[in-house]
Structure formats: C-alpha cells, structure tokens
C-alpha positions as CSV (number, residue, x, y, z in Angstrom):
1,M,23.2,-28.8,32.8
2,T,23.0,-25.8,34.4
3,E,24.4,-23.4,36.8
4,D,23.5,-22.3,40.3
5,L,23.2,-18.4,40.3
6,E,25.8,-16.4,41.8
7,S,25.4,-13.2,43.8
8,G,26.2,-10.8,40.9
9,Y,27.5,-10.7,37.4
10,D,28.9,-7.9,34.8
11,V,26.1,-9.1,32.5
12,V,22.9,-10.8,33.0
13,V,21.1,-11.6,29.8
14,I,17.4,-11.9,30.2
15,G,16.3,-14.6,27.9
16,G,17.8,-17.7,26.1
17,G,16.9,-17.7,22.3
18,A,19.4,-16.8,19.6
19,A,19.8,-13.4,20.5
20,G,20.7,-13.7,24.3
21,L,23.4,-16.9,23.6
22,N,24.5,-15.1,21.2
23,G,25.4,-12.1,23.1
24,A,26.3,-14.3,26.1
25,L,28.9,-15.6,23.8
26,M,30.4,-12.5,22.9
27,L,30.4,-11.3,26.0
28,A,31.9,-14.8,28.1
29,R,34.8,-14.2,25.2
30,A,35.6,-10.7,26.1
31,R,36.3,-12.0,29.9
32,R,33.1,-10.8,31.4
33,S,31.2,-12.9,34.1
34,V,27.9,-13.3,32.1
35,V,24.9,-15.5,33.1
36,V,21.5,-16.0,30.8
37,I,18.4,-16.4,32.5
38,D,16.2,-18.9,30.3
39,G,12.5,-18.9,30.9
40,G,12.3,-21.8,28.5
41,E,9.6,-20.5,26.3
42,P,11.2,-19.8,22.5
43,R,9.2,-18.3,19.6
44,N,10.3,-20.8,17.0
45,A,9.7,-24.0,19.3
46,P,6.7,-25.1,17.4
47,A,8.9,-25.2,14.2
48,S,10.2,-28.5,12.6
49,G,13.3,-26.3,11.8
50,V,15.2,-22.8,11.3
51,H,15.6,-21.5,8.0
52,G,17.5,-19.3,6.6
53,L,20.6,-19.6,8.7
54,L,23.9,-20.3,6.9
55,G,25.2,-23.5,7.8
56,R,22.4,-24.7,10.1
57,E,19.3,-24.9,7.3
58,G,16.7,-27.0,8.9
59,M,18.3,-27.8,11.9
60,P,16.0,-28.4,14.7
61,P,15.1,-24.9,17.3
62,G,16.2,-27.1,20.0
63,E,19.1,-28.3,18.8
64,L,20.4,-24.8,18.0
65,L,19.7,-23.3,21.0
66,E,21.7,-26.7,22.9
67,R,24.5,-26.0,21.0
68,G,24.7,-22.2,21.2
69,R,24.6,-23.0,25.3
70,A,27.1,-25.3,25.1
71,E,29.2,-22.9,23.8
72,V,28.5,-20.1,26.5
73,R,29.6,-22.4,28.7
74,G,32.7,-23.9,27.2
75,Y,34.1,-20.0,27.7
76,G,32.7,-19.8,31.0
77,G,29.3,-18.3,30.9
78,G,26.0,-19.9,32.9
79,I,23.3,-20.4,31.9
80,V,20.1,-20.3,34.5
81,P,16.6,-21.4,34.2
82,G,14.1,-19.3,35.5
83,E,11.5,-16.4,35.0
84,V,12.9,-12.8,35.5
85,T,9.8,-10.8,37.3
86,D,11.1,-7.9,38.3
87,V,14.5,-5.2,37.6
88,T,15.6,-2.6,39.9
89,R,17.9,0.1,40.1
90,E,20.6,-0.6,42.6
91,G,23.6,1.7,42.8
92,D,25.5,1.6,39.6
93,G,24.0,-1.6,38.7
94,F,20.5,-3.7,39.1
95,R,18.7,-5.9,41.1
96,V,17.1,-8.8,39.3
97,V,14.7,-11.0,41.0
98,L,13.2,-14.5,39.5
99,G,10.1,-16.0,39.7
100,D,10.8,-18.5,42.7
101,G,13.0,-15.6,44.6
102,R,16.2,-15.8,43.9
103,V,17.8,-12.5,43.2
104,T,21.3,-11.8,41.6
105,R,22.9,-8.4,40.6
106,A,24.4,-6.7,37.1
107,R,26.1,-4.0,36.7
108,R,24.7,-3.8,33.0
109,L,21.7,-6.0,31.3
110,L,20.9,-7.3,28.1
111,V,17.1,-8.0,27.4
112,T,16.2,-10.6,24.9
113,T,13.2,-11.8,26.0
114,G,11.4,-12.3,22.6
115,L,8.1,-11.5,21.9
116,V,4.4,-13.2,22.0
117,D,2.5,-14.0,19.1
118,E,-1.4,-12.5,19.7
119,L,-3.3,-14.6,17.0
120,P,-6.7,-13.7,15.7
121,D,-9.8,-15.6,17.5
122,V,-10.3,-18.6,15.3
123,R,-11.0,-22.0,16.1
124,G,-8.0,-24.5,15.6
125,L,-5.6,-21.8,14.8
126,R,-3.3,-21.8,17.6
127,E,-2.9,-25.4,17.6
128,R,-1.6,-25.7,14.2
129,W,0.5,-22.3,14.5
130,G,3.9,-23.7,13.2
131,R,2.8,-26.5,11.7
132,D,0.3,-25.7,8.6
133,V,-0.5,-21.9,10.0
134,V,2.4,-19.9,9.4
135,H,3.4,-16.3,9.3
136,C,6.3,-15.9,7.3
137,P,7.3,-16.8,3.9
138,Y,10.9,-16.4,4.6
139,C,11.0,-19.1,7.3
140,H,8.1,-21.4,5.4
141,G,7.5,-20.6,2.5
142,W,9.5,-23.2,0.6
143,E,7.8,-26.3,2.9
144,I,4.3,-24.7,1.7
145,R,5.2,-23.9,-1.9
146,D,2.8,-25.3,-4.5
147,Q,-0.1,-25.7,-1.9
148,A,-3.4,-24.2,-1.4
149,I,-2.6,-21.3,0.3
150,G,-5.2,-18.9,2.5
151,V,-3.8,-15.7,4.0
152,L,-6.3,-14.6,6.8
153,A,-6.4,-10.9,7.2
154,S,-5.8,-9.4,10.4
155,G,-4.0,-6.4,10.3
156,P,-2.0,-3.9,8.7
157,M,0.1,-6.1,7.0
158,S,-2.0,-8.5,5.8
159,L,-2.0,-7.4,2.5
160,H,1.6,-7.1,2.0
161,Q,1.7,-10.5,3.3
162,V,-0.7,-12.2,0.6
163,Q,1.6,-10.7,-2.1
164,L,4.7,-12.1,-0.7
165,F,2.9,-15.7,-0.4
166,R,1.9,-15.4,-3.9
167,Q,5.9,-16.3,-4.7
168,W,5.6,-19.3,-3.6
169,S,2.1,-20.6,-4.6
170,T,-0.1,-20.0,-7.5
171,D,-3.2,-20.8,-5.2
172,V,-3.5,-18.3,-3.0
173,V,-6.6,-16.9,-1.2
174,F,-7.4,-13.7,0.8
175,F,-9.7,-14.0,3.1
176,T,-11.1,-10.8,4.7
177,H,-12.0,-12.2,7.9
178,T,-13.4,-8.9,10.1
179,S,-12.1,-6.5,7.7
180,A,-13.0,-4.5,5.2
181,P,-12.3,-6.1,1.5
182,P,-9.7,-4.7,-0.5
183,A,-10.4,-1.7,-2.4
184,G,-9.1,0.5,-5.5
185,E,-5.3,-0.6,-6.3
186,A,-4.8,-3.2,-3.8
187,A,-8.3,-4.9,-5.2
188,E,-6.5,-4.7,-8.9
189,Q,-3.8,-5.8,-7.8
190,L,-4.5,-9.4,-6.2
191,A,-7.0,-9.7,-8.7
192,A,-4.2,-8.9,-11.8
193,R,-2.2,-11.8,-9.8
194,G,-4.9,-14.2,-9.5
195,V,-5.2,-14.2,-5.9
196,T,-8.9,-14.7,-4.9
197,V,-10.6,-12.8,-2.5
198,V,-13.0,-14.2,0.2
199,E,-15.4,-12.4,2.0
200,G,-16.7,-13.1,5.8
201,A,-15.3,-13.9,9.1
202,V,-13.6,-17.2,9.3
203,E,-15.1,-19.7,12.1
204,S,-12.4,-22.3,12.4
205,L,-10.2,-24.3,10.6
206,V,-11.5,-27.7,9.1
207,V,-8.5,-30.7,10.4
208,V,-8.4,-34.4,9.1
209,D,-6.4,-36.8,10.4
210,D,-4.2,-34.2,11.4
211,R,-3.6,-32.4,8.3
212,L,-5.7,-29.1,7.4
213,V,-7.8,-29.5,4.8
214,G,-10.0,-26.0,4.8
215,L,-11.1,-22.9,6.5
216,R,-15.1,-22.9,7.7
217,L,-16.5,-19.2,7.6
218,A,-19.1,-18.0,9.7
219,D,-22.1,-18.7,7.0
220,G,-21.6,-22.2,6.8
221,R,-19.0,-22.1,3.4
222,T,-15.8,-24.4,3.5
223,V,-13.1,-23.4,1.1
224,A,-10.4,-25.8,0.8
225,R,-6.8,-24.9,1.5
226,E,-3.6,-27.0,3.0
227,A,-1.8,-24.1,4.7
228,V,-3.0,-21.0,6.0
229,A,-0.9,-17.2,6.8
230,V,-1.6,-14.9,9.2
231,A,0.1,-11.8,10.7
232,S,0.0,-11.8,14.3
233,R,0.2,-9.1,16.6
234,M,3.7,-9.5,18.3
235,V,4.0,-7.9,21.6
236,A,7.5,-7.9,23.3
237,R,7.8,-9.7,26.3
238,A,9.0,-6.8,28.8
239,G,6.5,-6.0,32.0
240,F,9.1,-7.2,33.8
241,L,10.7,-3.6,33.2
242,G,7.7,-1.4,34.6
243,S,10.1,-0.4,38.1
244,L,12.6,0.9,35.3
245,G,10.5,3.0,34.1
246,L,11.3,1.1,30.8
247,R,7.8,-0.3,28.7
248,T,7.0,-0.9,25.4
249,V,5.5,1.1,22.5
250,E,4.0,0.9,19.2
251,H,6.4,-0.5,16.5
252,P,6.2,1.8,13.5
253,S,4.7,-1.1,11.3
254,G,1.7,-1.4,13.4
255,A,2.4,-4.9,14.3
256,G,2.6,-4.4,17.9
257,E,4.9,-3.8,20.7
258,H,8.1,-3.4,21.0
259,L,11.1,-2.3,23.2
260,R,12.6,0.7,21.5
261,T,16.5,1.2,21.3
262,D,19.1,3.1,19.1
263,A,21.5,1.8,16.8
264,T,23.9,0.3,19.7
265,G,20.9,-1.4,21.3
266,R,20.6,1.0,24.2
267,T,17.3,1.2,25.4
268,D,16.0,4.6,27.2
269,V,17.3,3.5,30.4
270,P,20.8,3.6,31.6
271,G,22.9,0.5,31.6
272,V,20.1,-1.9,29.7
273,W,20.4,-2.9,26.4
274,A,18.0,-5.1,24.0
275,A,18.6,-7.3,21.0
276,G,16.4,-9.8,19.0
277,N,12.5,-9.8,18.6
278,V,11.9,-8.0,22.0
279,T,13.3,-5.2,19.7
280,D,12.6,-5.8,16.0
281,P,9.2,-8.1,15.6
282,S,10.8,-9.2,12.1
283,A,13.9,-10.4,12.9
284,Q,14.6,-14.0,11.9
285,V,17.1,-16.2,13.9
286,G,20.3,-14.8,12.0
287,A,19.5,-11.1,12.7
288,A,18.4,-11.9,16.1
289,A,22.1,-13.7,16.7
290,A,23.4,-10.8,15.1
291,G,21.9,-8.2,17.2
292,G,22.9,-10.0,20.2
293,A,26.1,-10.1,19.3
294,W,26.0,-6.2,18.2
295,A,24.4,-5.0,21.5
296,A,26.8,-7.5,23.7
297,A,30.1,-5.6,22.0
298,Q,28.6,-2.2,23.1
299,I,28.0,-3.3,26.4
300,N,31.8,-4.5,26.8
301,A,32.9,-0.7,25.4
302,D,30.7,0.7,27.9
303,L,32.2,-1.8,30.5
304,I,35.7,-0.5,29.4
305,G,34.9,2.9,29.6
306,D,33.4,3.0,33.4
307,E,36.6,0.7,34.3
308,T,39.1,3.0,32.8
309,R,36.5,6.1,34.1
310,R,37.6,4.7,37.8
311,A,41.0,3.3,37.4
312,V,42.2,7.0,35.8
313,A,40.4,8.4,39.1
314,A,42.4,6.1,41.4
315,F,45.4,7.0,39.2
316,R,44.9,10.3,40.4
317,D,44.3,9.7,43.7
318,P,46.3,6.8,45.0
319,F,45.9,7.6,49.0
320,C,42.4,5.8,49.5
321,A,41.6,2.9,52.1
322,A,42.4,0.4,49.2
323,S,45.9,1.4,48.4
324,E,46.6,2.2,52.3
325,Q,45.9,-1.6,53.2
326,R,48.3,-2.5,50.3
327,V,51.2,-0.8,51.6
328,A,50.4,-1.7,55.2
329,A,50.3,-5.2,54.1
330,L,53.9,-4.9,52.1
331,V,55.6,-2.8,54.8
332,A,54.1,-4.3,58.6
333,G,53.0,-8.0,57.2
334,D,50.9,-9.4,60.2
335,R,52.4,-6.8,62.6
336,R,49.9,-4.3,60.6
337,H,46.6,-2.9,62.3
338,G,44.5,-0.1,61.1
339,L,42.7,-0.4,57.6
C-alpha cells in the first residue's frame, strides 16, 4: 500500500530506512503532516537479520521496515515510493522534485538517505556482500564466530577492524592486499594475538557450492577462509542536495563522506536536518532510529517556534486581510463584499 503525493507537507522525510521511518513516526504522532519518500534501496537488504536491536533481534530487515511503515501510516503519515533528484529553496520552505517528475513542497526536510558502500575491486566481493563478506563485527560477528576469518586491508580502519574480529575467532588472517604490511607496534600487536599477516594483492574470492572457501591472491596462492571482513568506503547518498549548496564532507574517521550536522541533527542549511547513516556512517539500526526520532523532535520544536512567532505577530496586528474576511462573514453573512 502506498499513498499519493500531496502538494505540500509540514515535513518531507527523504529516505525510508530506520532513521526516516522513526522520524516520520515521531512527527506523525506530533500531528504533523509528513510523508516519507522511499527510494527502496536499504543498505542492509542483503543481510539475513537485524542484530543488536532490543526486542527485534534477528528480524529480517524487510520485515522491520514493513512494520515501521504500518506504524507511520497508523498515525496518518504517508509512504511514497520514489527517488528525490533535486531540492530547491522556495519561500520559507522547499520544493522537492522526484525522478519521475512529481513535485511536492515542505516546510522542513529530514534527510535519511543512508550511504553507499564502496568496496575494493576484488572479484566476487560484491556478490557475497552481507552474506559471508561482512563489515561490522557487532552486526555479523556472532554469525561467523569461530570460523576462519580473513580481514582485507582496504582503508584507515582496517587494523582496528582486524583487532575487533579477533574477539569472535582465534583463526584470523590479515590480508594486506594493496596496502603496506603492518610495522612496529601494529605488527607486534597482531603477532601477540596470533593474527597471521598475508602480503600481496587479493585477486578474487573462491566460492564452491555457493559457499566461500578461500581468497586467491594475484600470485596464484589460495588461502582458505570461511568469511571475509572488509572496511568499505562509506559515502552518503546526498547528491540531490547540491542545489541547496549542501554537500558531503570527509568523515573524521577517514572512512568516507557524510553530511555534517550539529548535535540536534541540523545541517548547515536552515530547515534541513539529517539522521542515520547519511550523517553517522557507523550507526547501527538502533542508533539510526534513535537519531531519526531525535531530529524529528527538533524539527517539531522548530516548527512550533515559527508558528508561535507568526501567532504573536497576528495577535499584535489583528487588522489583516484574513481577520477582515472573518469579521465581514460574521457581520454581513451572504451580503458581504470586498476582501
């Protein structure tokens, strides 16, 4: 079930993952007109279950999202499939354009479009992503516990990643791939924890009967492994905000690009908030949902402030076109004319 896109809303939420749906739920319960525009490409779609989320442990990601959509609809919020391609300032709000030409307007925006994982150019890696090729030990560590795990060096977080996955298995191999081998204290730490270092570029994954069995190096060697961890470069989906002058910046961790926000979720552009992986690449589902709820509360407070200022201005100057029209209706009824 989906809803038609109306001409305007208090808040348009761009992105239908955990952050966007939880934000929309908060706003709908605050009696705001709100719609979620959902591109339908959740980052965790390949995963078999959501983990680390109290009360929903192991639930398939699609089921969690469907429950969330039903809850948003239950409070009058809308869910509309589509991809936002452009956002421009229009008066005190925003004009939101979808790829199929549909247009709507919003007083405020909540951006929860998540991110894209950019993986190293290793044959077979993308096809196994979210199955036996993983990135987060807190999302997947339990599922690959005690297995032969390979960690593929791919960025500044790789040495940290190999130390984390060592918590879930004693059989961990660190593949330097195209990076320099660890040296000094880093090499000593890996040796002390029994992590084997394999130098040389990795060419492909070895898969037998739809099961990962090893990594093949460019020099022909094959190292048996049952799971591979890789730190992807995480890039926020935010190109459609360019017309507002809002662009992604490098994340402090060096792990990718994100939208910068303050502690309330407010971006550098007034009226635009962001939550979830688009601003915090490391956020799991629970943290993303919490971020969406927090940003939604700030948006509602901001709208209340705006409405209060307008109400005070009208209270101080009651002689306006709208008030004159109301008085004419009360006094003259059907005989009224003018405004």
